[in-house]
Chimera marker file (.cmm) of the C-alpha trace (Angstrom):
<marker_set name="trace">
<marker id="1" x="0.000" y="0.000" z="0.000" r="1" g="1" b="0" radius="0.5"/>
<marker id="2" x="1.454" y="3.398" z="-0.863" r="1" g="1" b="0" radius="0.5"/>
<marker id="3" x="2.454" y="5.654" z="2.011" r="1" g="1" b="0" radius="0.5"/>
<marker id="4" x="0.106" y="8.390" z="0.777" r="1" g="1" b="0" radius="0.5"/>
<marker id="5" x="-2.877" y="6.114" z="1.425" r="1" g="1" b="0" radius="0.5"/>
<marker id="6" x="-2.068" y="5.670" z="5.114" r="1" g="1" b="0" radius="0.5"/>
<marker id="7" x="-0.413" y="8.954" z="6.073" r="1" g="1" b="0" radius="0.5"/>
<marker id="8" x="-3.585" y="10.666" z="7.343" r="1" g="1" b="0" radius="0.5"/>
<marker id="9" x="-4.607" y="7.885" z="9.763" r="1" g="1" b="0" radius="0.5"/>
<marker id="10" x="-0.983" y="7.502" z="10.888" r="1" g="1" b="0" radius="0.5"/>
<marker id="11" x="-0.724" y="11.229" z="11.569" r="1" g="1" b="0" radius="0.5"/>
<marker id="12" x="-3.993" y="11.235" z="13.541" r="1" g="1" b="0" radius="0.5"/>
<marker id="13" x="-2.905" y="8.231" z="15.608" r="1" g="1" b="0" radius="0.5"/>
<marker id="14" x="0.492" y="9.779" z="16.350" r="1" g="1" b="0" radius="0.5"/>
<marker id="15" x="-1.138" y="13.090" z="17.293" r="1" g="1" b="0" radius="0.5"/>
<marker id="16" x="-3.606" y="11.406" z="19.676" r="1" g="1" b="0" radius="0.5"/>
<marker id="17" x="-0.778" y="9.447" z="21.312" r="1" g="1" b="0" radius="0.5"/>
<marker id="18" x="1.366" y="12.612" z="21.606" r="1" g="1" b="0" radius="0.5"/>
<marker id="19" x="4.083" y="10.918" z="19.584" r="1" g="1" b="0" radius="0.5"/>
<marker id="20" x="4.585" y="13.535" z="16.879" r="1" g="1" b="0" radius="0.5"/>
<marker id="21" x="8.203" y="14.624" z="16.563" r="1" g="1" b="0" radius="0.5"/>
<marker id="22" x="9.521" y="11.727" z="18.633" r="1" g="1" b="0" radius="0.5"/>
<marker id="23" x="12.144" y="9.134" z="17.830" r="1" g="1" b="0" radius="0.5"/>
<marker id="24" x="9.812" y="6.368" z="18.973" r="1" g="1" b="0" radius="0.5"/>
<marker id="25" x="7.311" y="7.325" z="16.249" r="1" g="1" b="0" radius="0.5"/>
<marker id="26" x="10.004" y="7.055" z="13.586" r="1" g="1" b="0" radius="0.5"/>
<marker id="27" x="11.202" y="3.738" z="14.978" r="1" g="1" b="0" radius="0.5"/>
<marker id="28" x="7.668" y="2.324" z="14.901" r="1" g="1" b="0" radius="0.5"/>
<marker id="29" x="6.951" y="3.628" z="11.393" r="1" g="1" b="0" radius="0.5"/>
<marker id="30" x="10.215" y="2.357" z="9.919" r="1" g="1" b="0" radius="0.5"/>
<marker id="31" x="9.907" y="-0.974" z="11.696" r="1" g="1" b="0" radius="0.5"/>
<marker id="32" x="6.333" y="-1.317" z="10.491" r="1" g="1" b="0" radius="0.5"/>
<marker id="33" x="7.483" y="-0.721" z="6.932" r="1" g="1" b="0" radius="0.5"/>
<marker id="34" x="10.699" y="-2.765" z="7.155" r="1" g="1" b="0" radius="0.5"/>
<marker id="35" x="9.505" y="-5.994" z="8.767" r="1" g="1" b="0" radius="0.5"/>
<marker id="36" x="6.974" y="-6.944" z="6.047" r="1" g="1" b="0" radius="0.5"/>
<marker id="37" x="9.563" y="-6.222" z="3.357" r="1" g="1" b="0" radius="0.5"/>
<marker id="38" x="12.162" y="-8.332" z="5.167" r="1" g="1" b="0" radius="0.5"/>
<marker id="39" x="9.714" y="-11.217" z="5.658" r="1" g="1" b="0" radius="0.5"/>
<marker id="40" x="8.604" y="-11.061" z="2.033" r="1" g="1" b="0" radius="0.5"/>
<marker id="41" x="12.196" y="-11.171" z="0.794" r="1" g="1" b="0" radius="0.5"/>
<marker id="42" x="13.384" y="-13.908" z="3.199" r="1" g="1" b="0" radius="0.5"/>
<marker id="43" x="10.412" y="-16.184" z="2.505" r="1" g="1" b="0" radius="0.5"/>
<marker id="44" x="11.929" y="-17.042" z="-0.862" r="1" g="1" b="0" radius="0.5"/>
<marker id="45" x="15.210" y="-18.091" z="0.727" r="1" g="1" b="0" radius="0.5"/>
<marker id="46" x="13.444" y="-20.314" z="3.262" r="1" g="1" b="0" radius="0.5"/>
<marker id="47" x="11.370" y="-21.973" z="0.520" r="1" g="1" b="0" radius="0.5"/>
<marker id="48" x="14.529" y="-22.852" z="-1.408" r="1" g="1" b="0" radius="0.5"/>
<marker id="49" x="15.940" y="-24.976" z="1.429" r="1" g="1" b="0" radius="0.5"/>
<marker id="50" x="15.492" y="-28.607" z="0.378" r="1" g="1" b="0" radius="0.5"/>
<marker id="51" x="13.090" y="-30.546" z="2.578" r="1" g="1" b="0" radius="0.5"/>
<marker id="52" x="15.554" y="-33.422" z="2.687" r="1" g="1" b="0" radius="0.5"/>
<marker id="53" x="17.995" y="-31.322" z="4.746" r="1" g="1" b="0" radius="0.5"/>
<marker id="54" x="15.337" y="-30.507" z="7.331" r="1" g="1" b="0" radius="0.5"/>
<marker id="55" x="14.206" y="-34.132" z="7.359" r="1" g="1" b="0" radius="0.5"/>
<marker id="56" x="17.784" y="-35.332" z="7.873" r="1" g="1" b="0" radius="0.5"/>
<marker id="57" x="18.227" y="-32.943" z="10.806" r="1" g="1" b="0" radius="0.5"/>
<marker id="58" x="15.008" y="-34.242" z="12.368" r="1" g="1" b="0" radius="0.5"/>
<marker id="59" x="16.112" y="-37.879" z="11.906" r="1" g="1" b="0" radius="0.5"/>
<marker id="60" x="19.455" y="-37.027" z="13.529" r="1" g="1" b="0" radius="0.5"/>
<marker id="61" x="17.564" y="-35.829" z="16.608" r="1" g="1" b="0" radius="0.5"/>
<marker id="62" x="17.639" y="-32.077" z="16.085" r="1" g="1" b="0" radius="0.5"/>
<marker id="63" x="14.664" y="-30.183" z="17.495" r="1" g="1" b="0" radius="0.5"/>
<marker id="64" x="12.688" y="-27.704" z="15.404" r="1" g="1" b="0" radius="0.5"/>
<marker id="65" x="14.450" y="-24.819" z="17.155" r="1" g="1" b="0" radius="0.5"/>
<marker id="66" x="17.818" y="-26.470" z="16.655" r="1" g="1" b="0" radius="0.5"/>
<marker id="67" x="17.044" y="-27.123" z="12.991" r="1" g="1" b="0" radius="0.5"/>
<marker id="68" x="16.135" y="-23.482" z="12.522" r="1" g="1" b="0" radius="0.5"/>
<marker id="69" x="19.227" y="-22.045" z="14.224" r="1" g="1" b="0" radius="0.5"/>
<marker id="70" x="21.825" y="-24.693" z="13.316" r="1" g="1" b="0" radius="0.5"/>
<marker id="71" x="20.715" y="-25.681" z="9.816" r="1" g="1" b="0" radius="0.5"/>
<marker id="72" x="18.355" y="-23.187" z="8.197" r="1" g="1" b="0" radius="0.5"/>
<marker id="73" x="19.838" y="-19.851" z="9.294" r="1" g="1" b="0" radius="0.5"/>
<marker id="74" x="23.398" y="-20.718" z="8.217" r="1" g="1" b="0" radius="0.5"/>
<marker id="75" x="22.061" y="-21.839" z="4.825" r="1" g="1" b="0" radius="0.5"/>
<marker id="76" x="20.270" y="-18.549" z="4.171" r="1" g="1" b="0" radius="0.5"/>
<marker id="77" x="22.778" y="-16.236" z="5.889" r="1" g="1" b="0" radius="0.5"/>
<marker id="78" x="23.660" y="-14.457" z="2.636" r="1" g="1" b="0" radius="0.5"/>
<marker id="79" x="20.004" y="-13.947" z="1.786" r="1" g="1" b="0" radius="0.5"/>
<marker id="80" x="19.338" y="-12.442" z="5.198" r="1" g="1" b="0" radius="0.5"/>
<marker id="81" x="22.310" y="-10.084" z="4.836" r="1" g="1" b="0" radius="0.5"/>
<marker id="82" x="21.250" y="-8.910" z="1.376" r="1" g="1" b="0" radius="0.5"/>
<marker id="83" x="17.632" y="-8.477" z="2.498" r="1" g="1" b="0" radius="0.5"/>
<marker id="84" x="18.691" y="-6.583" z="5.605" r="1" g="1" b="0" radius="0.5"/>
<marker id="85" x="20.890" y="-4.269" z="3.557" r="1" g="1" b="0" radius="0.5"/>
<marker id="86" x="18.081" y="-3.503" z="1.121" r="1" g="1" b="0" radius="0.5"/>
<marker id="87" x="15.604" y="-2.889" z="3.962" r="1" g="1" b="0" radius="0.5"/>
<marker id="88" x="18.159" y="-0.650" z="5.684" r="1" g="1" b="0" radius="0.5"/>
<marker id="89" x="18.627" y="1.431" z="2.537" r="1" g="1" b="0" radius="0.5"/>
<marker id="90" x="14.864" y="1.777" z="2.069" r="1" g="1" b="0" radius="0.5"/>
<marker id="91" x="14.300" y="2.902" z="5.658" r="1" g="1" b="0" radius="0.5"/>
<marker id="92" x="17.450" y="5.059" z="5.720" r="1" g="1" b="0" radius="0.5"/>
<marker id="93" x="16.227" y="7.052" z="2.721" r="1" g="1" b="0" radius="0.5"/>
<marker id="94" x="12.589" y="7.205" z="3.841" r="1" g="1" b="0" radius="0.5"/>
<marker id="95" x="11.335" y="10.778" z="3.603" r="1" g="1" b="0" radius="0.5"/>
<marker id="96" x="7.549" y="10.866" z="3.456" r="1" g="1" b="0" radius="0.5"/>
<marker id="97" x="6.687" y="9.511" z="6.910" r="1" g="1" b="0" radius="0.5"/>
<marker id="98" x="9.654" y="11.312" z="8.467" r="1" g="1" b="0" radius="0.5"/>
<marker id="99" x="8.684" y="14.727" z="7.110" r="1" g="1" b="0" radius="0.5"/>
<marker id="100" x="5.073" y="14.210" z="8.199" r="1" g="1" b="0" radius="0.5"/>
<marker id="101" x="5.745" y="12.818" z="11.672" r="1" g="1" b="0" radius="0.5"/>
<marker id="102" x="8.669" y="15.046" z="12.683" r="1" g="1" b="0" radius="0.5"/>
<marker id="103" x="9.384" y="18.740" z="12.828" r="1" g="1" b="0" radius="0.5"/>
<marker id="104" x="12.580" y="19.641" z="14.661" r="1" g="1" b="0" radius="0.5"/>
<marker id="105" x="13.494" y="17.244" z="17.478" r="1" g="1" b="0" radius="0.5"/>
<marker id="106" x="13.559" y="13.947" z="15.590" r="1" g="1" b="0" radius="0.5"/>
<marker id="107" x="14.156" y="14.887" z="11.970" r="1" g="1" b="0" radius="0.5"/>
<marker id="108" x="16.073" y="12.358" z="9.900" r="1" g="1" b="0" radius="0.5"/>
<marker id="109" x="18.906" y="13.352" z="7.572" r="1" g="1" b="0" radius="0.5"/>
<marker id="110" x="16.714" y="13.513" z="4.433" r="1" g="1" b="0" radius="0.5"/>
<marker id="111" x="14.261" y="15.787" z="6.281" r="1" g="1" b="0" radius="0.5"/>
<marker id="112" x="17.143" y="17.834" z="7.637" r="1" g="1" b="0" radius="0.5"/>
<marker id="113" x="18.538" y="18.217" z="4.121" r="1" g="1" b="0" radius="0.5"/>
<marker id="114" x="15.220" y="19.466" z="2.790" r="1" g="1" b="0" radius="0.5"/>
<marker id="115" x="15.530" y="22.489" z="5.076" r="1" g="1" b="0" radius="0.5"/>
<marker id="116" x="18.559" y="23.706" z="3.110" r="1" g="1" b="0" radius="0.5"/>
<marker id="117" x="16.238" y="24.829" z="0.317" r="1" g="1" b="0" radius="0.5"/>
<marker id="118" x="14.940" y="28.296" z="1.164" r="1" g="1" b="0" radius="0.5"/>
<marker id="119" x="13.432" y="31.237" z="-0.720" r="1" g="1" b="0" radius="0.5"/>
<marker id="120" x="16.915" y="32.718" z="-1.025" r="1" g="1" b="0" radius="0.5"/>
<marker id="121" x="18.190" y="29.560" z="-2.738" r="1" g="1" b="0" radius="0.5"/>
<marker id="122" x="20.105" y="26.456" z="-1.830" r="1" g="1" b="0" radius="0.5"/>
<marker id="123" x="22.781" y="26.238" z="0.838" r="1" g="1" b="0" radius="0.5"/>
<marker id="124" x="25.059" y="24.141" z="-1.345" r="1" g="1" b="0" radius="0.5"/>
<marker id="125" x="27.888" y="23.688" z="1.153" r="1" g="1" b="0" radius="0.5"/>
<marker id="126" x="25.644" y="22.422" z="3.939" r="1" g="1" b="0" radius="0.5"/>
<marker id="127" x="23.622" y="20.305" z="1.515" r="1" g="1" b="0" radius="0.5"/>
<marker id="128" x="26.787" y="18.716" z="0.116" r="1" g="1" b="0" radius="0.5"/>
<marker id="129" x="28.111" y="17.886" z="3.589" r="1" g="1" b="0" radius="0.5"/>
<marker id="130" x="24.791" y="16.402" z="4.690" r="1" g="1" b="0" radius="0.5"/>
<marker id="131" x="24.448" y="14.522" z="1.379" r="1" g="1" b="0" radius="0.5"/>
<marker id="132" x="27.862" y="12.976" z="1.928" r="1" g="1" b="0" radius="0.5"/>
<marker id="133" x="26.771" y="11.759" z="5.361" r="1" g="1" b="0" radius="0.5"/>
<marker id="134" x="23.508" y="10.366" z="3.974" r="1" g="1" b="0" radius="0.5"/>
<marker id="135" x="25.326" y="8.403" z="1.273" r="1" g="1" b="0" radius="0.5"/>
<marker id="136" x="28.407" y="7.374" z="3.262" r="1" g="1" b="0" radius="0.5"/>
<marker id="137" x="26.839" y="4.902" z="5.702" r="1" g="1" b="0" radius="0.5"/>
<marker id="138" x="24.936" y="2.778" z="3.120" r="1" g="1" b="0" radius="0.5"/>
<marker id="139" x="27.993" y="2.768" z="0.847" r="1" g="1" b="0" radius="0.5"/>
<marker id="140" x="30.232" y="1.543" z="3.682" r="1" g="1" b="0" radius="0.5"/>
<marker id="141" x="27.725" y="-1.136" z="4.667" r="1" g="1" b="0" radius="0.5"/>
<marker id="142" x="27.483" y="-2.238" z="1.049" r="1" g="1" b="0" radius="0.5"/>
<marker id="143" x="31.263" y="-2.292" z="0.720" r="1" g="1" b="0" radius="0.5"/>
<marker id="144" x="31.777" y="-4.482" z="3.776" r="1" g="1" b="0" radius="0.5"/>
<marker id="145" x="28.927" y="-6.862" z="2.955" r="1" g="1" b="0" radius="0.5"/>
<marker id="146" x="29.500" y="-6.997" z="-0.830" r="1" g="1" b="0" radius="0.5"/>
<marker id="147" x="30.220" y="-10.735" z="-1.081" r="1" g="1" b="0" radius="0.5"/>
<marker id="148" x="27.223" y="-11.729" z="1.032" r="1" g="1" b="0" radius="0.5"/>
<marker id="149" x="25.043" y="-9.222" z="-0.805" r="1" g="1" b="0" radius="0.5"/>
<marker id="150" x="25.897" y="-10.616" z="-4.249" r="1" g="1" b="0" radius="0.5"/>
<marker id="151" x="25.562" y="-14.234" z="-3.085" r="1" g="1" b="0" radius="0.5"/>
<marker id="152" x="22.197" y="-13.455" z="-1.496" r="1" g="1" b="0" radius="0.5"/>
<marker id="153" x="20.833" y="-11.686" z="-4.548" r="1" g="1" b="0" radius="0.5"/>
<marker id="154" x="21.910" y="-14.463" z="-6.909" r="1" g="1" b="0" radius="0.5"/>
<marker id="155" x="20.824" y="-17.347" z="-4.668" r="1" g="1" b="0" radius="0.5"/>
<marker id="156" x="18.355" y="-19.509" z="-6.470" r="1" g="1" b="0" radius="0.5"/>
<marker id="157" x="18.711" y="-17.688" z="-9.771" r="1" g="1" b="0" radius="0.5"/>
<marker id="158" x="20.137" y="-20.711" z="-11.566" r="1" g="1" b="0" radius="0.5"/>
<marker id="159" x="18.558" y="-24.123" z="-11.125" r="1" g="1" b="0" radius="0.5"/>
<marker id="160" x="20.251" y="-27.296" z="-12.145" r="1" g="1" b="0" radius="0.5"/>
<link id1="1" id2="2" r="1" g="1" b="0" radius="0.2"/>
<link id1="2" id2="3" r="1" g="1" b="0" radius="0.2"/>
<link id1="3" id2="4" r="1" g="1" b="0" radius="0.2"/>
<link id1="4" id2="5" r="1" g="1" b="0" radius="0.2"/>
<link id1="5" id2="6" r="1" g="1" b="0" radius="0.2"/>
<link id1="6" id2="7" r="1" g="1" b="0" radius="0.2"/>
<link id1="7" id2="8" r="1" g="1" b="0" radius="0.2"/>
<link id1="8" id2="9" r="1" g="1" b="0" radius="0.2"/>
<link id1="9" id2="10" r="1" g="1" b="0" radius="0.2"/>
<link id1="10" id2="11" r="1" g="1" b="0" radius="0.2"/>
<link id1="11" id2="12" r="1" g="1" b="0" radius="0.2"/>
<link id1="12" id2="13" r="1" g="1" b="0" radius="0.2"/>
<link id1="13" id2="14" r="1" g="1" b="0" radius="0.2"/>
<link id1="14" id2="15" r="1" g="1" b="0" radius="0.2"/>
<link id1="15" id2="16" r="1" g="1" b="0" radius="0.2"/>
<link id1="16" id2="17" r="1" g="1" b="0" radius="0.2"/>
<link id1="17" id2="18" r="1" g="1" b="0" radius="0.2"/>
<link id1="18" id2="19" r="1" g="1" b="0" radius="0.2"/>
<link id1="19" id2="20" r="1" g="1" b="0" radius="0.2"/>
<link id1="20" id2="21" r="1" g="1" b="0" radius="0.2"/>
<link id1="21" id2="22" r="1" g="1" b="0" radius="0.2"/>
<link id1="22" id2="23" r="1" g="1" b="0" radius="0.2"/>
<link id1="23" id2="24" r="1" g="1" b="0" radius="0.2"/>
<link id1="24" id2="25" r="1" g="1" b="0" radius="0.2"/>
<link id1="25" id2="26" r="1" g="1" b="0" radius="0.2"/>
<link id1="26" id2="27" r="1" g="1" b="0" radius="0.2"/>
<link id1="27" id2="28" r="1" g="1" b="0" radius="0.2"/>
<link id1="28" id2="29" r="1" g="1" b="0" radius="0.2"/>
<link id1="29" id2="30" r="1" g="1" b="0" radius="0.2"/>
<link id1="30" id2="31" r="1" g="1" b="0" radius="0.2"/>
<link id1="31" id2="32" r="1" g="1" b="0" radius="0.2"/>
<link id1="32" id2="33" r="1" g="1" b="0" radius="0.2"/>
<link id1="33" id2="34" r="1" g="1" b="0" radius="0.2"/>
<link id1="34" id2="35" r="1" g="1" b="0" radius="0.2"/>
<link id1="35" id2="36" r="1" g="1" b="0" radius="0.2"/>
<link id1="36" id2="37" r="1" g="1" b="0" radius="0.2"/>
<link id1="37" id2="38" r="1" g="1" b="0" radius="0.2"/>
<link id1="38" id2="39" r="1" g="1" b="0" radius="0.2"/>
<link id1="39" id2="40" r="1" g="1" b="0" radius="0.2"/>
<link id1="40" id2="41" r="1" g="1" b="0" radius="0.2"/>
<link id1="41" id2="42" r="1" g="1" b="0" radius="0.2"/>
<link id1="42" id2="43" r="1" g="1" b="0" radius="0.2"/>
<link id1="43" id2="44" r="1" g="1" b="0" radius="0.2"/>
<link id1="44" id2="45" r="1" g="1" b="0" radius="0.2"/>
<link id1="45" id2="46" r="1" g="1" b="0" radius="0.2"/>
<link id1="46" id2="47" r="1" g="1" b="0" radius="0.2"/>
<link id1="47" id2="48" r="1" g="1" b="0" radius="0.2"/>
<link id1="48" id2="49" r="1" g="1" b="0" radius="0.2"/>
<link id1="49" id2="50" r="1" g="1" b="0" radius="0.2"/>
<link id1="50" id2="51" r="1" g="1" b="0" radius="0.2"/>
<link id1="51" id2="52" r="1" g="1" b="0" radius="0.2"/>
<link id1="52" id2="53" r="1" g="1" b="0" radius="0.2"/>
<link id1="53" id2="54" r="1" g="1" b="0" radius="0.2"/>
<link id1="54" id2="55" r="1" g="1" b="0" radius="0.2"/>
<link id1="55" id2="56" r="1" g="1" b="0" radius="0.2"/>
<link id1="56" id2="57" r="1" g="1" b="0" radius="0.2"/>
<link id1="57" id2="58" r="1" g="1" b="0" radius="0.2"/>
<link id1="58" id2="59" r="1" g="1" b="0" radius="0.2"/>
<link id1="59" id2="60" r="1" g="1" b="0" radius="0.2"/>
<link id1="60" id2="61" r="1" g="1" b="0" radius="0.2"/>
<link id1="61" id2="62" r="1" g="1" b="0" radius="0.2"/>
<link id1="62" id2="63" r="1" g="1" b="0" radius="0.2"/>
<link id1="63" id2="64" r="1" g="1" b="0" radius="0.2"/>
<link id1="64" id2="65" r="1" g="1" b="0" radius="0.2"/>
<link id1="65" id2="66" r="1" g="1" b="0" radius="0.2"/>
<link id1="66" id2="67" r="1" g="1" b="0" radius="0.2"/>
<link id1="67" id2="68" r="1" g="1" b="0" radius="0.2"/>
<link id1="68" id2="69" r="1" g="1" b="0" radius="0.2"/>
<link id1="69" id2="70" r="1" g="1" b="0" radius="0.2"/>
<link id1="70" id2="71" r="1" g="1" b="0" radius="0.2"/>
<link id1="71" id2="72" r="1" g="1" b="0" radius="0.2"/>
<link id1="72" id2="73" r="1" g="1" b="0" radius="0.2"/>
<link id1="73" id2="74" r="1" g="1" b="0" radius="0.2"/>
<link id1="74" id2="75" r="1" g="1" b="0" radius="0.2"/>
<link id1="75" id2="76" r="1" g="1" b="0" radius="0.2"/>
<link id1="76" id2="77" r="1" g="1" b="0" radius="0.2"/>
<link id1="77" id2="78" r="1" g="1" b="0" radius="0.2"/>
<link id1="78" id2="79" r="1" g="1" b="0" radius="0.2"/>
<link id1="79" id2="80" r="1" g="1" b="0" radius="0.2"/>
<link id1="80" id2="81" r="1" g="1" b="0" radius="0.2"/>
<link id1="81" id2="82" r="1" g="1" b="0" radius="0.2"/>
<link id1="82" id2="83" r="1" g="1" b="0" radius="0.2"/>
<link id1="83" id2="84" r="1" g="1" b="0" radius="0.2"/>
<link id1="84" id2="85" r="1" g="1" b="0" radius="0.2"/>
<link id1="85" id2="86" r="1" g="1" b="0" radius="0.2"/>
<link id1="86" id2="87" r="1" g="1" b="0" radius="0.2"/>
<link id1="87" id2="88" r="1" g="1" b="0" radius="0.2"/>
<link id1="88" id2="89" r="1" g="1" b="0" radius="0.2"/>
<link id1="89" id2="90" r="1" g="1" b="0" radius="0.2"/>
<link id1="90" id2="91" r="1" g="1" b="0" radius="0.2"/>
<link id1="91" id2="92" r="1" g="1" b="0" radius="0.2"/>
<link id1="92" id2="93" r="1" g="1" b="0" radius="0.2"/>
<link id1="93" id2="94" r="1" g="1" b="0" radius="0.2"/>
<link id1="94" id2="95" r="1" g="1" b="0" radius="0.2"/>
<link id1="95" id2="96" r="1" g="1" b="0" radius="0.2"/>
<link id1="96" id2="97" r="1" g="1" b="0" radius="0.2"/>
<link id1="97" id2="98" r="1" g="1" b="0" radius="0.2"/>
<link id1="98" id2="99" r="1" g="1" b="0" radius="0.2"/>
<link id1="99" id2="100" r="1" g="1" b="0" radius="0.2"/>
<link id1="100" id2="101" r="1" g="1" b="0" radius="0.2"/>
<link id1="101" id2="102" r="1" g="1" b="0" radius="0.2"/>
<link id1="102" id2="103" r="1" g="1" b="0" radius="0.2"/>
<link id1="103" id2="104" r="1" g="1" b="0" radius="0.2"/>
<link id1="104" id2="105" r="1" g="1" b="0" radius="0.2"/>
<link id1="105" id2="106" r="1" g="1" b="0" radius="0.2"/>
<link id1="106" id2="107" r="1" g="1" b="0" radius="0.2"/>
<link id1="107" id2="108" r="1" g="1" b="0" radius="0.2"/>
<link id1="108" id2="109" r="1" g="1" b="0" radius="0.2"/>
<link id1="109" id2="110" r="1" g="1" b="0" radius="0.2"/>
<link id1="110" id2="111" r="1" g="1" b="0" radius="0.2"/>
<link id1="111" id2="112" r="1" g="1" b="0" radius="0.2"/>
<link id1="112" id2="113" r="1" g="1" b="0" radius="0.2"/>
<link id1="113" id2="114" r="1" g="1" b="0" radius="0.2"/>
<link id1="114" id2="115" r="1" g="1" b="0" radius="0.2"/>
<link id1="115" id2="116" r="1" g="1" b="0" radius="0.2"/>
<link id1="116" id2="117" r="1" g="1" b="0" radius="0.2"/>
<link id1="117" id2="118" r="1" g="1" b="0" radius="0.2"/>
<link id1="118" id2="119" r="1" g="1" b="0" radius="0.2"/>
<link id1="119" id2="120" r="1" g="1" b="0" radius="0.2"/>
<link id1="120" id2="121" r="1" g="1" b="0" radius="0.2"/>
<link id1="121" id2="122" r="1" g="1" b="0" radius="0.2"/>
<link id1="122" id2="123" r="1" g="1" b="0" radius="0.2"/>
<link id1="123" id2="124" r="1" g="1" b="0" radius="0.2"/>
<link id1="124" id2="125" r="1" g="1" b="0" radius="0.2"/>
<link id1="125" id2="126" r="1" g="1" b="0" radius="0.2"/>
<link id1="126" id2="127" r="1" g="1" b="0" radius="0.2"/>
<link id1="127" id2="128" r="1" g="1" b="0" radius="0.2"/>
<link id1="128" id2="129" r="1" g="1" b="0" radius="0.2"/>
<link id1="129" id2="130" r="1" g="1" b="0" radius="0.2"/>
<link id1="130" id2="131" r="1" g="1" b="0" radius="0.2"/>
<link id1="131" id2="132" r="1" g="1" b="0" radius="0.2"/>
<link id1="132" id2="133" r="1" g="1" b="0" radius="0.2"/>
<link id1="133" id2="134" r="1" g="1" b="0" radius="0.2"/>
<link id1="134" id2="135" r="1" g="1" b="0" radius="0.2"/>
<link id1="135" id2="136" r="1" g="1" b="0" radius="0.2"/>
<link id1="136" id2="137" r="1" g="1" b="0" radius="0.2"/>
<link id1="137" id2="138" r="1" g="1" b="0" radius="0.2"/>
<link id1="138" id2="139" r="1" g="1" b="0" radius="0.2"/>
<link id1="139" id2="140" r="1" g="1" b="0" radius="0.2"/>
<link id1="140" id2="141" r="1" g="1" b="0" radius="0.2"/>
<link id1="141" id2="142" r="1" g="1" b="0" radius="0.2"/>
<link id1="142" id2="143" r="1" g="1" b="0" radius="0.2"/>
<link id1="143" id2="144" r="1" g="1" b="0" radius="0.2"/>
<link id1="144" id2="145" r="1" g="1" b="0" radius="0.2"/>
<link id1="145" id2="146" r="1" g="1" b="0" radius="0.2"/>
<link id1="146" id2="147" r="1" g="1" b="0" radius="0.2"/>
<link id1="147" id2="148" r="1" g="1" b="0" radius="0.2"/>
<link id1="148" id2="149" r="1" g="1" b="0" radius="0.2"/>
<link id1="149" id2="150" r="1" g="1" b="0" radius="0.2"/>
<link id1="150" id2="151" r="1" g="1" b="0" radius="0.2"/>
<link id1="151" id2="152" r="1" g="1" b="0" radius="0.2"/>
<link id1="152" id2="153" r="1" g="1" b="0" radius="0.2"/>
<link id1="153" id2="154" r="1" g="1" b="0" radius="0.2"/>
<link id1="154" id2="155" r="1" g="1" b="0" radius="0.2"/>
<link id1="155" id2="156" r="1" g="1" b="0" radius="0.2"/>
<link id1="156" id2="157" r="1" g="1" b="0" radius="0.2"/>
<link id1="157" id2="158" r="1" g="1" b="0" radius="0.2"/>
<link id1="158" id2="159" r="1" g="1" b="0" radius="0.2"/>
<link id1="159" id2="160" r="1" g="1" b="0" radius="0.2"/>
</marker_set>
């Protein structure tokens, strides 16, 4: 569902709970948007685990919890890392909910950057410095998790 369709009820709920311009509101909104995306992306990786592996773990005496943590999670580690990185980038760059739910105390970097555009023009120096900070963290995360990211994105792309 597009964010525009739910922004009015979200704003009303946050206003009634006195949560406008709070970090908790942003955490709840980004978590609410990130968890379904993460689940949707990771479901594919879980479905690709052969049933024979899970069956073999059960025959060897592994519990369902043990099978999940000792067998399944290590098999889809790269998929989880790539999904987490994509969800992080989506929530890191989220602007619409942040600009609606915050004003001054809890503004995110994209909202903060939007304040550099005034009637007098752009504050290019400040905008460039803030833009560097906005881009730097996802780039560093991508750089350090590159191998897992590529393996996770290509997992299951070739059958045979």
